[in-house]
Structure formats: structure tokens, C-alpha cells
Backbone as CSV, one residue per row, in Angstrom:
resi,resn,N_x,N_y,N_z,CA_x,CA_y,CA_z,C_x,C_y,C_z
1,MET,74.493,153.461,113.949,73.790,152.130,113.483,74.824,151.157,112.992
2,GLU,75.840,151.695,112.088,76.764,150.743,111.555,77.500,150.068,112.602
3,ARG,77.937,150.699,113.576,78.815,150.142,114.636,78.093,149.034,115.502
4,LYS,76.681,149.353,115.683,75.926,148.199,116.356,75.724,147.081,115.400
5,LYS,75.547,147.173,114.120,75.537,145.934,113.159,76.859,145.272,113.246
6,PHE,78.071,146.013,113.196,79.328,145.551,113.213,79.493,144.661,114.511
7,LEU,79.078,145.105,115.628,79.248,144.423,116.891,78.384,143.259,116.967
8,LEU,77.070,143.230,116.380,76.297,142.208,116.335,76.969,141.048,115.571
9,THR,77.224,141.400,114.341,77.825,140.471,113.420,78.978,139.682,113.995
10,THR,79.995,140.592,114.655,81.179,140.020,115.257,80.685,138.949,116.399
11,ALA,79.820,139.483,117.280,79.372,138.622,118.423,78.857,137.184,117.798
12,LEU,78.021,137.313,116.814,77.525,136.076,116.226,78.503,135.160,115.556
13,ALA,79.587,135.663,114.994,80.788,134.916,114.418,81.660,134.269,115.381
14,ILE,81.759,134.808,116.634,82.648,134.125,117.611,82.453,132.719,117.865
15,PRO,81.111,132.274,118.135,80.911,130.826,118.274,81.343,129.945,117.294
16,ALA,81.298,130.257,115.981,81.711,129.496,114.721,83.198,129.503,114.863
17,LEU,83.932,130.593,115.021,85.238,130.425,115.128,85.791,129.535,116.178
18,LEU,85.145,129.497,117.375,85.593,128.736,118.458,85.256,127.259,118.083
19,VAL,84.179,126.911,117.478,83.902,125.380,117.160,84.828,124.954,116.102
20,GLY,85.324,125.856,115.281,86.621,125.437,114.345,87.819,125.104,115.001
21,GLN,88.131,125.957,116.020,89.490,125.812,116.838,89.333,124.569,117.576
22,VAL,88.023,124.161,118.094,87.894,123.003,118.963,88.022,121.738,118.142
23,ALA,87.403,121.764,116.774,87.639,120.697,115.973,88.964,120.383,115.586
24,ILE,89.819,121.514,115.331,91.141,121.303,115.004,91.937,120.704,116.225
25,ALA,91.663,121.151,117.452,92.303,120.787,118.532,92.049,119.243,118.982
26,GLN,90.867,118.893,118.604,90.465,117.589,118.917,91.008,116.362,118.038
27,LYS,91.591,116.810,116.874,92.205,115.772,115.948,93.214,115.042,116.620
28,PRO,93.286,113.754,116.801,94.422,112.926,117.587,95.767,113.288,116.820
29,LYS,96.762,113.301,117.582,98.112,113.395,117.153,98.546,112.221,116.245
30,ARG,99.318,112.369,115.427,99.948,111.123,114.881,101.269,110.777,115.570
31,PRO,101.673,109.474,115.359,102.835,108.930,116.102,103.979,109.940,115.585
32,ASN,104.905,110.359,116.707,106.019,111.123,116.459,107.313,110.325,115.891
33,LYS,107.144,109.101,115.666,108.222,108.279,115.265,108.020,107.535,114.010
34,GLY,108.903,107.660,113.192,108.938,106.756,111.886,109.016,105.205,112.110
35,PHE,108.904,104.507,111.152,108.929,103.109,111.335,109.262,102.488,109.772
36,VAL,109.809,101.267,109.998,110.147,100.400,108.816,109.362,99.081,108.652
37,VAL,108.767,98.923,107.513,108.087,97.554,107.216,108.928,96.857,106.379
38,LYS,109.549,95.774,106.785,110.398,94.917,105.889,109.729,94.335,104.821
39,ALA,110.512,93.853,103.758,109.864,93.230,102.640,109.258,91.918,103.059
40,ASN,108.144,91.549,102.480,107.235,90.351,102.706,106.694,90.548,104.078
41,GLU,106.674,91.704,104.709,105.972,91.735,106.077,104.906,92.845,105.854
42,SER,104.100,92.730,106.984,102.873,93.740,107.004,103.183,94.756,108.143
43,ARG,102.531,95.752,108.235,102.581,96.840,109.271,102.568,96.339,110.610
44,PHE,101.569,95.364,110.970,101.338,94.856,112.253,101.518,93.271,112.449
45,GLY,102.128,92.784,111.314,102.418,91.375,111.418,101.355,90.510,110.884
46,GLU,100.241,91.088,110.440,99.039,90.329,109.958,99.237,89.887,108.553
47,LYS,98.757,88.935,108.090,98.829,88.398,106.700,97.431,88.357,106.148
48,THR,97.247,88.955,105.048,96.101,88.945,104.186,96.263,88.271,102.966
49,LEU,95.630,87.240,102.517,95.745,86.582,101.336,94.540,86.598,100.437
50,LEU,94.563,87.377,99.428,93.301,87.475,98.401,93.497,86.323,97.543
51,PHE,92.329,85.766,97.299,92.176,84.676,96.389,93.000,83.450,97.002
52,GLY,93.303,83.398,98.251,93.858,82.344,98.719,95.442,82.185,98.606
53,ASN,96.089,82.930,97.621,97.378,82.907,97.311,98.193,84.304,96.961
54,CYS,97.408,85.408,97.246,98.029,86.622,96.703,98.138,87.618,97.981
55,PRO,99.384,87.686,98.485,99.465,88.497,99.647,99.102,89.976,99.412
56,ASN,98.355,90.660,100.292,97.920,92.182,100.275,98.252,92.635,101.630
57,ASP,99.637,92.981,101.779,100.181,93.489,103.013,100.043,95.000,103.229
58,ILE,99.423,95.463,104.344,99.416,96.661,104.842,100.828,97.238,105.135
59,LYS,101.277,98.423,104.404,102.710,98.845,104.717,102.511,100.158,105.594
60,VAL,101.591,101.149,105.165,101.214,102.124,106.054,99.754,102.053,106.313
61,SER,99.442,102.081,107.656,98.036,101.924,108.148,97.449,103.291,108.309
62,GLN,96.073,103.211,108.316,95.132,104.271,108.764,95.446,104.651,110.043
63,LYS,95.940,103.592,110.926,96.276,103.947,112.323,97.522,104.974,112.391
64,ASP,98.304,104.984,111.400,99.533,105.812,111.459,99.289,107.202,110.928
65,THR,98.171,107.420,110.187,97.913,108.636,109.512,96.552,109.292,109.936
66,ASN,95.946,108.693,110.972,94.655,109.258,111.463,93.641,109.230,110.155
67,GLY,93.775,108.165,109.503,92.785,107.842,108.436,93.109,108.539,107.254
68,ASP,94.311,109.296,106.948,94.431,110.042,105.869,95.021,109.441,104.771
69,LEU,95.642,108.125,105.030,96.257,107.368,104.031,96.530,105.890,104.342
70,THR,96.311,105.005,103.466,96.778,103.645,103.709,97.449,103.042,102.417
71,ILE,98.601,102.385,102.638,99.462,101.915,101.530,99.498,100.488,101.614
72,PHE,99.230,99.663,100.612,99.320,98.264,100.524,100.274,97.757,99.445
73,GLU,100.930,96.550,99.755,101.677,95.954,98.729,100.986,94.745,98.314
74,TYR,100.722,94.590,97.168,99.917,93.360,96.605,100.970,92.561,95.739
75,ILE,100.969,91.240,95.875,101.692,90.242,95.113,100.659,89.443,94.403
76,GLY,100.574,89.492,93.153,99.514,88.802,92.415,100.140,87.547,91.836
77,ASN,99.509,86.241,92.098,99.926,85.106,91.810,98.814,84.497,90.772
78,GLN,98.064,85.186,90.306,97.134,84.788,89.243,96.628,86.064,88.488
79,LYS,96.040,85.809,87.291,95.465,86.744,86.309,94.084,87.183,86.837
80,GLY,93.811,88.492,86.572,92.505,89.033,86.881,92.470,90.114,87.777
81,GLY,91.225,90.599,88.115,91.145,91.727,88.949,89.644,91.958,89.383
82,PRO,89.600,93.020,90.105,88.318,93.496,90.823,87.126,93.958,89.637
83,ALA,85.982,93.865,90.028,84.873,94.522,89.200,85.090,95.982,88.978
84,LEU,84.550,96.492,88.168,84.492,97.964,87.785,83.776,98.542,88.902
85,HIS,84.364,99.623,89.588,83.707,100.169,90.827,84.086,101.655,91.144
86,ILE,83.478,102.307,91.913,83.695,103.616,92.309,83.952,103.789,93.762
87,HIS,84.964,104.617,94.126,85.157,105.049,95.391,84.597,106.495,95.553
88,PRO,83.516,106.811,96.202,82.984,108.179,96.268,83.892,109.227,96.890
89,ASN,84.648,108.676,97.908,85.386,109.621,98.866,86.888,109.314,98.872
90,GLN,87.394,108.637,97.952,88.816,108.303,98.103,89.464,108.183,96.607
91,ASP,90.646,108.845,96.539,91.602,108.716,95.442,92.423,107.436,95.518
92,GLU,92.762,106.721,94.398,93.477,105.569,94.676,94.734,105.735,93.539
93,ILE,95.959,105.398,94.093,97.032,105.449,93.214,97.792,104.021,93.306
94,PHE,98.233,103.537,92.088,98.778,102.272,91.813,100.290,102.566,91.313
95,PHE,101.378,101.975,91.830,102.661,101.822,91.315,103.021,100.425,90.963
96,ILE,103.278,100.094,89.613,103.553,98.684,89.330,105.044,98.464,89.580
97,VAL,105.264,97.313,90.232,106.780,97.020,90.597,107.154,95.964,89.530
98,GLN,106.306,95.008,89.304,106.390,93.724,88.523,105.225,93.339,87.815
99,GLY,105.492,92.912,86.506,104.176,92.287,85.769,103.559,93.330,84.857
100,GLU,102.479,92.993,84.305,101.700,93.719,83.375,100.195,93.822,83.718
101,TYR,99.639,94.964,83.830,98.349,95.221,84.149,97.591,96.126,83.227
102,LEU,96.317,95.764,82.849,95.380,96.608,82.333,94.557,97.396,83.152
103,PHE,94.437,98.722,83.031,93.563,99.504,83.896,92.547,100.273,83.095
104,GLN,91.366,100.375,83.681,90.371,101.201,83.008,89.979,102.225,83.976
105,VAL,90.021,103.583,83.582,89.822,104.753,84.297,88.675,105.574,83.470
106,GLY,87.298,105.520,83.960,86.381,106.087,83.149,86.208,105.229,81.910
107,ASP,86.255,105.927,80.667,86.178,105.069,79.580,87.586,104.822,78.823
108,LYS,88.650,104.984,79.460,89.861,104.931,78.898,90.702,103.819,79.541
109,ARG,91.522,103.069,78.647,92.250,101.706,78.984,93.704,102.096,79.018
110,HIS,94.481,101.596,79.918,95.874,101.855,80.060,96.669,100.562,80.330
111,ASN,97.516,100.181,79.516,98.518,99.126,79.931,99.697,99.576,80.736
112,LEU,99.934,99.042,81.841,101.005,99.533,82.742,101.998,98.268,82.991
113,LYS,103.212,98.601,83.039,104.310,97.667,83.419,105.107,98.229,84.516
114,SER,106.211,97.551,84.817,107.184,97.876,85.840,107.630,99.321,85.854
115,GLY,107.383,100.044,86.891,107.792,101.417,87.000,106.671,102.426,86.722
116,ASP,105.528,101.979,86.218,104.435,102.950,85.825,103.521,103.076,86.915
117,THR,103.056,104.399,87.010,102.135,104.864,88.032,100.765,105.348,87.415
118,ILE,99.705,105.061,88.086,98.292,105.526,87.683,97.623,106.234,88.734
119,PHE,97.042,107.305,88.460,96.214,107.894,89.601,94.580,107.574,89.132
120,LEU,93.824,107.262,90.094,92.304,106.953,89.841,91.630,107.951,90.761
121,PRO,91.050,109.022,90.212,90.436,110.024,91.037,89.081,109.404,91.654
122,ARG,88.753,109.818,92.701,87.413,109.608,93.494,86.259,109.804,92.410
123,THR,85.296,109.141,92.458,84.140,109.119,91.622,84.017,108.762,90.309
124,VAL,85.326,108.267,89.910,85.457,107.831,88.497,85.516,106.340,88.453
125,PRO,84.617,105.678,87.680,84.693,104.229,87.716,86.140,103.656,87.242
126,HIS,86.543,102.603,87.835,87.901,102.040,87.511,87.944,100.708,87.893
127,ALA,88.789,99.938,87.386,89.076,98.457,87.475,90.431,98.299,86.816
128,PHE,91.102,97.090,87.365,92.244,96.691,86.712,92.192,95.234,86.549
129,ALA,92.986,94.733,85.824,93.197,93.190,85.534,94.757,92.892,85.367
130,GLN,95.183,91.912,86.223,96.650,91.567,86.070,96.686,90.706,84.874
131,LEU,97.657,91.111,83.837,97.621,90.262,82.624,98.865,89.139,82.719
132,SER,99.750,89.368,83.544,100.754,88.459,83.574,100.504,87.437,84.529
133,ASP,101.158,86.264,84.559,100.935,85.174,85.703,101.338,85.601,87.070
134,THR,102.323,86.547,87.207,102.686,87.068,88.467,102.772,88.645,88.332
135,GLY,102.665,89.212,89.403,102.717,90.771,89.441,102.809,91.132,90.778
136,LYS,103.482,92.393,90.765,103.546,93.049,92.284,103.294,94.582,92.046
137,MET,102.609,95.122,92.961,102.356,96.608,92.995,102.045,97.162,94.373
138,PHE,102.298,98.440,94.464,101.914,99.195,95.766,100.760,99.882,95.323
139,PHE,99.696,99.988,96.166,98.598,100.843,95.899,98.233,101.579,97.159
140,LEU,97.569,102.723,96.985,97.218,103.508,98.247,95.809,104.103,98.188
141,PHE,95.325,104.414,99.164,93.928,105.246,99.257,94.078,106.327,99.984
142,GLN,93.491,107.468,99.546,93.686,108.708,100.228,92.200,109.427,100.160
143,PRO,91.618,109.458,101.300,91.914,109.058,102.692,91.611,107.542,102.668
144,SER,92.004,106.832,103.830,91.969,105.642,104.006,90.535,104.832,103.808
145,GLY,89.579,105.582,104.390,88.213,104.869,104.331,88.170,103.671,105.250
146,LYS,87.566,102.687,104.668,87.415,101.317,105.519,87.897,100.174,104.630
147,MET,89.053,100.569,103.823,89.748,99.501,102.937,90.501,98.515,103.623
148,GLU,91.083,98.846,104.683,91.896,97.869,105.622,90.869,96.748,105.957
149,ASP,89.925,97.079,106.444,88.772,96.146,106.906,88.298,95.391,105.738
150,PHE,88.078,96.021,104.683,87.433,95.424,103.425,88.391,94.253,102.886
151,PHE,89.640,94.477,102.984,90.677,93.581,102.557,90.834,92.388,103.529
152,ARG,90.734,92.811,104.768,90.779,91.819,105.940,89.606,90.753,105.629
153,LEU,88.507,91.232,105.348,87.262,90.447,105.165,87.525,89.547,103.866
154,LEU,87.878,90.201,102.866,88.125,89.467,101.559,89.151,88.343,101.795
155,GLY,90.108,88.681,102.615,91.248,87.519,102.774,90.860,86.438,103.676
156,ASP,89.693,86.554,104.417,89.110,85.357,105.259,88.907,84.204,104.270
157,PRO,89.639,83.077,104.594,89.223,81.902,103.736,87.841,81.330,103.755
158,ASN,87.305,81.636,104.780,85.737,81.315,105.090,84.752,82.152,104.566
159,PHE,85.128,83.306,103.943,84.305,84.240,103.437,84.006,83.938,101.887
160,LYS,82.831,83.575,101.699,82.557,83.249,100.276,81.085,83.931,99.956
161,PRO,80.980,85.165,99.754,79.794,85.853,99.479,79.242,85.557,98.188
162,THR,77.922,85.693,98.009,77.194,85.724,96.763,77.494,87.015,96.124
163,PRO,77.323,87.297,94.852,77.524,88.517,94.120,76.616,89.612,94.795
164,GLU,75.509,89.402,95.327,74.528,90.419,95.920,75.349,90.844,97.352
165,GLU,75.822,89.700,98.069,76.402,90.012,99.367,77.742,90.876,99.151
166,GLY,78.327,90.455,97.986,79.693,91.193,97.690,79.290,92.708,97.483
167,ASP,78.262,92.934,96.692,77.898,94.347,96.397,77.416,95.087,97.693
168,LYS,76.807,94.481,98.512,76.410,95.044,99.803,77.636,95.361,100.713
169,ILE,78.642,94.299,100.812,79.735,94.539,101.600,80.549,95.739,100.952
170,SER,80.731,95.766,99.716,81.348,96.900,99.054,80.862,98.093,99.462
171,LEU,79.493,98.269,99.296,78.856,99.487,99.811,79.130,100.003,101.374
172,GLU,79.188,98.948,102.058,79.438,99.103,103.490,80.934,99.636,103.793
173,HIS,81.853,99.445,102.906,83.231,99.811,102.937,83.523,100.935,102.011
174,GLY,82.461,101.653,101.599,82.741,102.924,100.699,82.979,102.719,99.263
175,MET,82.509,101.649,98.668,82.641,101.350,97.227,81.426,101.054,96.610
176,LYS,81.308,101.367,95.458,80.007,100.814,94.801,80.458,99.979,93.489
177,VAL,79.985,98.709,93.263,80.303,98.142,92.037,79.281,98.597,91.025
178,VAL,79.928,98.979,89.857,79.224,99.413,88.717,79.336,98.627,87.454
179,GLY,80.072,97.551,87.434,80.187,96.694,86.290,81.032,95.530,86.569
180,PRO,81.087,94.756,85.468,81.975,93.504,85.627,83.491,93.695,85.632
181,PRO,84.263,92.780,85.996,85.768,92.819,85.858,85.953,92.907,84.447
182,LEU,87.252,93.488,84.187,87.669,93.740,82.837,87.954,92.280,82.096
183,GLN,87.659,92.290,80.775,87.863,91.137,79.994,89.126,91.546,79.311
184,PHE,90.092,90.426,79.193,91.352,90.588,78.444,91.628,89.377,77.791
């Protein structure tokens, strides 16, 4: 009787194992060559200006990593930052190159300057504000989600959403606005 139960259990498990192998085999391969993105350039030559004067260049694209990672370089030419928000499915990391920034992660606030790095875990409310007149940082999303498209949309000079439309667009791109921008 035990042998019959073992054989039945094994027979039922085989399709699950095969499905897992098919899923692994179907994941597209990443490019097998490295690349360089020069200073003041974007991965595919596109330019995205946030607020009309702040370059937000893609340095490593979701296309390079099968959606596992996206890295941006942001050059801030004005003070301020985004509303308090959550990424339910993405971690975010910022590395400050120049300037001074205030970050809120959960209920804690942190002042960051050149050379500082901050990790913002998924599902934790966060926001930042650039405190200096100019600033520069690299930031990344892991996994990429729809952030490249989100910033392309925000960079469109003809795109002027109402607050309600902005909240809806954020949700469509994997974010939820949960509060106002940081006051400083």
C-alpha cells in the first residue's frame, strides 16, 4: 500500500516540476555584452526633463535586465520633491552625488549629502525633497516595474494632470500616493 501511495504522489508531482522548468526556460536571455552610458547621456539617447529643467536620464534600462532593475541619473535644478508614496512591489535606492536632500522613510527623516546612500524598502511610505538649489543623484528601482514609462509621461511638457489624474496615473504605474510632499 505504501508503494502505491508513493507512486501516485510522485506521478502527481511530475507536472508541477515540468511547469517550473518551462517557466525558467521561457525567461528571455539578457544581452551578453556590457555597455557604457556617457555623462549627460541616456541609455537610448532619449531625454526626459522633469519640471521642465531637471534631466532624469535612464542609465540602465529594464530592457537590459528583463525588468529586474532600472537606474536613473537625476540632476535637480530646483528645490522640492514628490508626494509621500508607496511602491508595493519595488525597493528603491538613492545615492547622492551632489547637493542636500531630506528623505522620509516611514516616520523617520534623514538628511543626506554627497556620498550618502539610502535604501527605501517596498511597502514603506517615503518621499524626498531637494534642499539645495542644485543636486544630483542616482536612484534605482528593483524590480523596474513601470517607472521608466512613468517618468517619460511626467517629462512630457504637454502633460499637466490634475491631482486626481496624477494619483490615478501613479496607481497605473505601481505607486500609491499617501500624503503631500515634504515640507522643509
